[in-house]
C-alpha positions as CSV (number, residue, x, y, z in Angstrom):
1,X,52.2,-46.5,58.8
2,X,54.7,-43.8,59.2
3,X,57.8,-43.3,57.6
4,X,61.5,-43.2,58.9
5,X,61.3,-39.6,59.2
6,X,60.3,-37.6,61.9
7,X,57.3,-38.5,63.9
8,X,53.8,-37.1,62.4
9,X,51.8,-34.5,64.5
10,X,48.3,-33.9,63.4
11,X,46.3,-31.1,65.2
12,X,42.6,-31.9,65.6
13,X,39.9,-30.3,67.6
14,X,39.2,-32.7,70.6
15,X,37.7,-32.9,73.7
16,X,40.4,-32.5,76.3
17,X,40.8,-35.4,78.7
18,X,40.5,-33.2,81.5
19,X,37.0,-31.5,80.3
20,X,36.7,-28.6,78.1
21,X,36.9,-28.7,74.0
22,X,40.7,-27.5,72.8
23,X,43.0,-28.3,69.7
24,X,45.2,-31.3,70.5
25,X,48.2,-32.7,68.6
26,X,48.1,-36.2,67.9
27,X,51.3,-37.7,67.7
28,X,51.8,-40.8,65.1
29,X,55.0,-42.8,65.9
30,X,56.8,-46.1,65.5
31,X,57.6,-48.7,68.6
32,X,61.0,-47.6,67.9
33,X,60.6,-44.1,68.6
34,X,60.9,-41.6,71.5
35,X,59.1,-38.3,72.3
36,X,61.5,-35.7,71.5
37,X,62.0,-32.5,73.9
38,X,61.0,-30.4,70.9
39,X,57.8,-32.1,70.6
40,X,56.5,-32.5,74.0
41,X,55.4,-28.6,74.2
42,X,52.9,-30.1,71.7
43,X,51.3,-31.8,74.6
44,X,48.5,-29.9,76.6
45,X,48.9,-30.1,80.3
46,X,45.5,-32.5,80.8
47,X,47.1,-35.1,78.4
48,X,46.5,-36.0,74.6
49,X,46.4,-38.9,72.6
50,X,49.4,-40.7,71.3
51,X,48.9,-43.2,68.3
52,X,51.7,-46.3,68.4
53,X,52.1,-47.9,65.2
54,X,53.3,-51.6,65.8
55,X,56.1,-52.0,63.5
56,X,55.5,-55.5,62.2
57,X,52.2,-54.1,60.6
58,X,49.7,-55.2,63.4
59,X,47.6,-52.1,63.7
60,X,48.1,-49.3,66.5
61,X,47.6,-48.8,70.1
62,X,46.1,-45.4,71.0
63,X,46.7,-44.1,74.8
64,X,46.7,-41.0,76.6
65,X,50.1,-39.2,77.5
66,X,50.7,-36.3,79.6
67,X,52.5,-32.8,78.6
68,X,56.0,-34.5,79.5
69,X,55.1,-37.8,77.1
70,X,54.8,-40.0,79.9
71,X,52.0,-42.7,80.0
72,X,49.8,-44.2,82.5
73,X,50.2,-47.7,83.1
74,X,46.6,-49.2,81.8
75,X,44.9,-52.1,83.3
76,X,42.2,-52.6,80.5
77,X,43.2,-53.6,77.0
78,X,40.7,-53.0,74.6
79,X,40.9,-55.0,71.1
80,X,39.0,-53.2,68.1
81,X,38.6,-55.8,65.2
82,X,37.6,-54.2,61.5
83,X,35.1,-56.0,59.3
84,X,35.1,-57.1,55.7
85,X,37.8,-55.0,53.4
86,X,38.2,-52.7,56.4
87,X,41.1,-51.4,58.6
88,X,42.2,-50.5,61.6
89,X,41.4,-46.6,60.8
90,X,37.8,-47.5,60.7
91,X,37.7,-47.6,64.6
92,X,39.9,-44.7,65.1
93,X,37.0,-42.3,66.0
94,X,35.5,-44.5,68.6
95,X,38.9,-45.5,70.0
96,X,39.6,-41.9,70.9
97,X,36.0,-41.6,72.6
98,X,36.9,-44.7,74.6
99,X,40.0,-43.0,75.6
100,X,38.4,-39.7,76.5
101,X,36.5,-41.6,78.9
102,X,39.0,-43.8,80.6
103,X,42.1,-42.3,79.8
104,X,44.2,-43.8,82.5
105,X,42.7,-47.2,82.7
106,X,42.5,-48.2,79.3
107,X,44.8,-48.4,76.3
108,X,42.7,-49.3,73.0
109,X,44.5,-51.5,69.9
110,X,43.1,-51.0,66.5
111,X,43.8,-54.6,64.9
112,X,45.5,-54.5,61.5
113,X,46.6,-58.0,60.8
114,X,43.1,-58.5,58.8
115,X,42.5,-55.7,56.8
116,X,41.6,-55.3,53.1
117,X,41.9,-58.2,51.1
118,X,43.1,-60.2,53.6
119,X,39.6,-60.6,55.0
120,X,38.9,-63.0,52.2
121,X,41.2,-65.5,54.1
122,X,38.4,-67.2,56.0
123,X,37.5,-66.7,59.7
124,X,39.7,-69.4,61.1
125,X,42.5,-67.9,59.6
126,X,42.0,-64.6,60.5
127,X,41.1,-65.6,64.0
128,X,44.5,-67.2,64.4
129,X,46.2,-63.9,63.3
130,X,44.2,-62.1,65.5
131,X,44.9,-64.1,68.6
132,X,48.9,-64.0,67.8
133,X,48.5,-60.1,67.5
134,X,46.5,-59.8,70.9
135,X,49.5,-61.8,72.4
136,X,51.6,-59.4,71.0
137,X,50.1,-56.5,72.1
138,X,50.0,-57.8,75.5
139,X,53.8,-58.0,75.6
140,X,53.9,-54.3,74.6
141,X,51.6,-53.7,77.9
142,X,52.8,-55.5,80.7
143,X,50.5,-53.9,83.1
144,X,47.3,-54.7,81.6
145,X,45.0,-57.1,83.7
146,X,41.7,-57.2,81.9
147,X,40.6,-57.4,78.3
148,X,37.8,-56.4,76.2
149,X,37.1,-57.2,72.3
150,X,34.7,-54.8,70.1
151,X,34.1,-55.7,66.8
152,X,32.3,-54.8,63.9
153,X,30.3,-56.7,61.1
154,X,32.9,-59.6,60.2
155,X,35.2,-58.4,63.0
156,X,32.8,-60.0,65.3
157,X,32.9,-63.3,64.2
158,X,36.7,-63.2,63.9
159,X,37.3,-62.2,67.4
160,X,34.7,-65.1,68.3
161,X,37.5,-67.3,66.9
162,X,40.3,-65.6,68.5
163,X,38.8,-65.7,71.9
164,X,38.5,-69.2,71.5
165,X,42.1,-69.7,70.7
166,X,43.3,-67.4,73.6
167,X,40.8,-68.9,76.3
168,X,43.0,-70.9,78.8
169,X,46.1,-70.2,76.7
170,X,49.5,-70.3,78.4
171,X,51.4,-67.6,77.4
172,X,53.7,-67.1,80.5
173,X,57.0,-68.1,78.9
174,X,56.1,-65.4,75.9
175,X,55.8,-62.8,78.8
176,X,57.8,-60.6,80.7
177,X,58.5,-61.5,84.6
178,X,56.0,-58.2,85.3
179,X,52.6,-60.1,84.0
180,X,53.9,-63.5,83.8
181,X,55.3,-64.2,87.2
182,X,53.7,-66.2,90.1
183,X,54.3,-66.1,93.8
184,X,57.0,-68.6,94.5
185,X,55.1,-70.1,97.3
186,X,52.7,-71.8,95.4
187,X,53.2,-74.8,92.9
188,X,53.5,-74.4,89.0
189,X,49.9,-76.0,88.4
190,X,48.5,-74.0,91.0
191,X,50.0,-70.6,89.4
192,X,48.9,-71.7,86.0
193,X,45.3,-72.5,87.4
194,X,44.9,-69.0,88.9
195,X,46.0,-67.4,86.4
196,X,44.4,-68.9,83.1
197,X,41.4,-70.9,83.6
198,X,38.5,-68.9,82.7
199,X,40.8,-66.3,81.2
200,X,41.8,-64.8,77.8
201,X,45.6,-65.2,77.4
202,X,45.9,-64.8,81.5
203,X,43.5,-61.5,81.3
204,X,40.1,-61.4,83.1
205,X,37.5,-61.3,79.8
206,X,34.9,-58.2,80.6
207,X,33.2,-57.1,77.4
208,X,32.7,-58.8,74.3
209,X,30.6,-56.1,72.2
210,X,29.6,-56.5,68.5
211,X,28.2,-54.1,66.1
212,X,26.3,-55.4,62.8
213,X,27.9,-58.8,63.1
214,X,26.1,-61.8,61.3
215,X,26.5,-64.2,64.2
216,X,24.0,-66.4,62.2
217,X,26.0,-66.3,58.8
218,X,24.7,-64.6,55.5
219,X,22.3,-67.2,54.1
220,X,18.9,-67.8,54.6
221,X,15.9,-66.3,56.3
222,X,17.0,-63.0,54.7
223,X,20.0,-62.6,56.7
224,X,21.4,-60.5,53.7
225,X,19.0,-57.5,53.0
226,X,20.4,-56.5,49.6
227,X,19.2,-59.7,48.2
228,X,15.5,-58.7,49.2
229,X,14.5,-62.0,50.6
230,X,14.5,-63.6,47.4
231,X,15.9,-67.2,48.3
232,X,16.5,-68.1,44.5
233,X,19.1,-65.1,44.7
234,X,20.4,-66.0,48.0
235,X,20.9,-69.8,46.6
236,X,22.7,-68.4,43.3
237,X,25.1,-66.3,45.5
238,X,25.7,-69.2,47.9
239,X,26.8,-71.0,45.0
240,X,29.7,-68.9,43.8
241,X,30.6,-67.8,47.8
242,X,34.1,-69.0,46.8
243,X,34.1,-66.0,44.8
244,X,34.7,-64.3,48.1
245,X,37.4,-66.6,49.3
246,X,37.1,-68.7,52.2
247,X,35.3,-66.2,54.1
248,X,32.6,-66.4,51.8
249,X,32.2,-70.0,52.0
250,X,32.0,-69.6,55.8
251,X,29.5,-67.0,55.9
252,X,27.1,-68.7,53.6
253,X,27.6,-72.1,55.4
254,X,28.8,-74.1,52.2
255,X,32.0,-75.0,53.7
256,X,32.4,-78.9,54.8
257,X,35.8,-79.2,55.3
258,X,37.2,-83.0,56.3
259,X,33.0,-83.7,56.4
260,X,32.9,-81.2,59.3
261,X,30.0,-78.9,59.7
262,X,30.4,-75.5,58.5
263,X,32.9,-73.6,60.7
264,X,30.0,-71.3,62.0
265,X,28.1,-73.9,63.2
266,X,31.4,-75.4,64.9
267,X,31.8,-72.2,66.8
268,X,28.7,-72.4,68.7
269,X,30.0,-75.7,70.4
270,X,32.9,-76.7,72.5
271,X,35.4,-79.6,71.5
272,X,38.4,-81.0,73.2
273,X,40.7,-79.0,70.9
274,X,39.0,-75.4,71.1
275,X,36.5,-74.2,73.4
276,X,34.3,-71.4,71.6
277,X,31.4,-71.6,73.8
278,X,33.3,-71.6,76.9
279,X,35.5,-68.6,75.9
280,X,32.3,-66.7,74.9
281,X,30.7,-67.3,78.2
282,X,33.9,-66.4,80.3
283,X,33.0,-62.5,79.5
284,X,31.0,-60.8,81.9
285,X,29.0,-58.8,79.2
286,X,28.0,-59.8,75.9
287,X,26.8,-57.0,73.7
288,X,25.0,-56.9,69.9
289,X,24.3,-53.7,68.6
290,X,22.1,-54.1,65.5
291,X,20.9,-51.7,62.7
292,X,16.8,-52.4,62.1
293,X,16.9,-51.0,58.8
294,X,18.9,-49.7,56.0
295,X,22.2,-51.9,56.5
296,X,22.1,-53.9,53.2
297,X,24.5,-56.4,54.4
298,X,23.6,-57.5,57.4
299,X,20.2,-58.5,58.7
300,X,18.4,-57.4,61.7
301,X,18.0,-61.1,63.2
302,X,21.6,-61.9,62.5
303,X,23.2,-59.5,64.2
304,X,21.1,-59.2,67.0
305,X,20.9,-63.2,67.6
306,X,17.2,-63.6,67.0
307,X,14.6,-65.4,65.1
308,X,12.8,-63.5,62.9
309,X,9.4,-63.7,64.7
310,X,11.3,-62.2,67.9
311,X,12.1,-59.2,66.6
312,X,10.6,-56.1,68.2
313,X,7.7,-54.7,66.1
314,X,8.8,-51.5,64.9
315,X,5.6,-49.6,65.8
316,X,6.7,-50.2,69.2
317,X,10.7,-48.8,68.9
318,X,11.2,-45.2,70.3
319,X,14.2,-42.9,70.1
320,X,16.5,-42.8,73.2
321,X,16.5,-39.1,74.4
322,X,20.2,-39.1,74.7
323,X,20.8,-41.5,72.0
324,X,18.6,-40.5,69.3
325,X,19.5,-43.3,66.7
326,X,19.0,-46.3,69.5
327,X,15.5,-47.1,70.0
328,X,15.5,-50.4,71.6
329,X,17.8,-51.5,74.6
330,X,17.2,-55.3,75.5
331,X,19.0,-56.8,78.4
332,X,18.1,-60.5,78.0
333,X,19.0,-63.4,80.3
334,X,20.4,-66.8,79.0
335,X,17.2,-69.1,77.6
336,X,18.4,-72.1,79.5
337,X,20.2,-72.2,82.9
338,X,20.7,-75.8,82.8
339,X,23.1,-75.5,80.1
340,X,25.4,-73.2,81.3
341,X,28.4,-75.9,81.1
342,X,30.4,-76.7,78.1
343,X,28.1,-76.9,75.0
344,X,28.9,-79.8,72.4
345,X,27.6,-78.9,69.1
346,X,26.0,-82.1,67.8
347,X,24.4,-81.1,64.3
348,X,25.6,-83.2,61.6
349,X,27.1,-81.4,58.4
350,X,24.2,-83.1,56.3
351,X,21.7,-80.7,58.3
352,X,20.0,-78.3,56.6
353,X,20.7,-74.4,56.4
354,X,17.4,-73.4,58.7
355,X,18.4,-76.1,61.3
356,X,21.7,-74.5,61.3
357,X,20.5,-71.3,62.0
358,X,18.3,-72.8,64.8
359,X,21.2,-74.7,66.0
360,X,23.5,-71.3,66.2
361,X,20.6,-69.4,68.0
362,X,19.9,-72.0,70.5
363,X,23.6,-72.2,71.3
364,X,24.4,-68.5,71.5
365,X,21.2,-67.4,73.7
366,X,22.1,-70.0,76.5
367,X,24.6,-67.0,77.6
368,X,23.1,-63.3,78.2
369,X,23.1,-60.9,75.9
370,X,22.3,-57.1,75.8
371,X,21.0,-56.5,72.2
372,X,20.9,-52.7,71.3
373,X,18.5,-51.7,68.4
374,X,20.0,-49.0,66.2
375,X,17.8,-47.0,63.3
376,X,19.3,-44.4,61.1
377,X,15.7,-43.5,59.7
378,X,15.7,-40.2,58.8
379,X,19.0,-39.4,58.4
380,X,21.0,-38.8,55.7
381,X,23.6,-41.5,56.1
382,X,20.8,-43.8,56.6
383,X,21.7,-45.8,53.2
384,X,25.5,-46.1,54.9
385,X,23.9,-47.6,58.3
386,X,26.3,-50.6,58.1
387,X,29.3,-48.1,58.1
388,X,27.5,-45.1,60.3
389,X,27.1,-47.7,63.2
390,X,30.6,-47.6,63.5
391,X,31.4,-44.2,62.6
392,X,33.7,-45.5,59.9
393,X,34.8,-42.2,58.6
394,X,33.2,-39.4,60.4
395,X,32.9,-37.0,57.8
396,X,30.6,-39.4,56.2
397,X,29.2,-41.4,59.2
398,X,29.1,-39.1,62.0
399,X,25.3,-39.6,62.9
400,X,26.5,-43.1,64.6
401,X,28.5,-40.9,67.0
402,X,25.7,-41.6,69.9
403,X,25.8,-45.2,68.9
404,X,29.5,-45.4,69.8
405,X,28.8,-42.9,72.9
406,X,26.5,-45.4,74.4
407,X,29.1,-48.2,73.9
408,X,31.1,-45.9,75.8
409,X,29.1,-45.1,78.4
410,X,27.7,-48.7,79.3
411,X,31.4,-50.2,78.9
412,X,32.5,-52.2,81.9
413,X,36.0,-50.9,82.9
C-alpha cells in the first residue's frame, strides 16, 4: 500500500502498448489521488500502465492510461486470485501482459482480500470476501459489461465459490446509474431477468481460468506429489489438516459441518441457497492449466480434472513451437449432454474419499474444459513449477512467461 506522500513512480522496461520496447513509468497511486501535471510528462504518447490501489486494502487495479493520464472506458473486468499464502503481487506480471494485448478493452484487478495468513480461513470465508471485493471493483468501473476470473492454485477454488455467491445476484441498488439502470418502458421484473439471469453480479461471464488448482482436493489418489504416493503419509497429514486452518480441512475433505458433505463436494452441485455448477457453467470458456511434473503441491490429475488413467502418456507429449513449456492442449466437450441443467449433489457425507473424487470429476466434466498441460522439464526453474506456471516472481519464475502468453493469446475478450 502506498504511503500518504506523493505517488511513487517506478521506471521499468516494458513493451509499449503501441508496439516496440521502451522505458515506461508505472505509477502507483491510491484511489483518492489524482494525476498531477508534473507527473503527466512521464507517460509515453502510446500509453502506460497505472496501478491503482484500493484504499480499503482490497488489492489493486491495473489499467492503461494515455499521456495525459486519461484512461479508456474498459468493458471487460478480469479478476486475478492468488493461492495459499500468496498476494496480489503474484499476478502483477500476468496482469501487465493482458493489458499489453487488450489496453482499451480490459481492466485487471489483482485481489488482495485473501492474502498471506488469511488464506487459512477456509474456501467459503475467502469466497465470500472475494465476492464482496468484486462488487466494490464493479462500483469503481461502471463501464464494465463482462467479467473473467483467473485463479492460481487455491485461488481457483476461491473463485469458484465467489462466482456462485455472485451468480444472479441483484446488485442494482449498490451500483451507480451508469451500469445499474434499466429502460423505463420495461417492468422491474423483466429488467432484473435481463440483467442478472445467467450473469455474475450483472456482468456477462466469459473466461474462467485456473492454473495448478486442486479442483479435486489434496487427499487421495496421489494428489499431493510431495507425499510420493504414500497413502499412509497422506492419511497422517489429513488427520492434522486443522493445522492449516479451515482451508486445510477443506482441501483434505475432512470437514463435515452440520453433517454436510465436505465443502469441495458441495461445490459440484446446486442447492436452493447457492448455485455452484450453474455459475461455473455460465462462463463461455473454462480452462485448466496443469503441471505435468515437478509441481510438489498440486498433482496433474487434480489440476486438470482427470482420472489418473485418463492422463496423456508422457511419451506422447510434445513441446509447442511458440509456447515451449506447453506440451499438450486438449479441448474437451462435456461428458454428458443430458446433464446440462442444474446439478444436485447427492453424495452423502459417509461416502469414501475415492467416491468423493469420482463424484467431483463426473460433475465438473458435465461441462466443457480446455486442458492445457505444462512441463518445465529441462528448465532450471522446474522445481519451482507451482510458482513458475504463474510467473509469481519474474526473476525466479520467468520460464512461465510463455504459459502466461498462451493464456493471453487465447483469452476471449
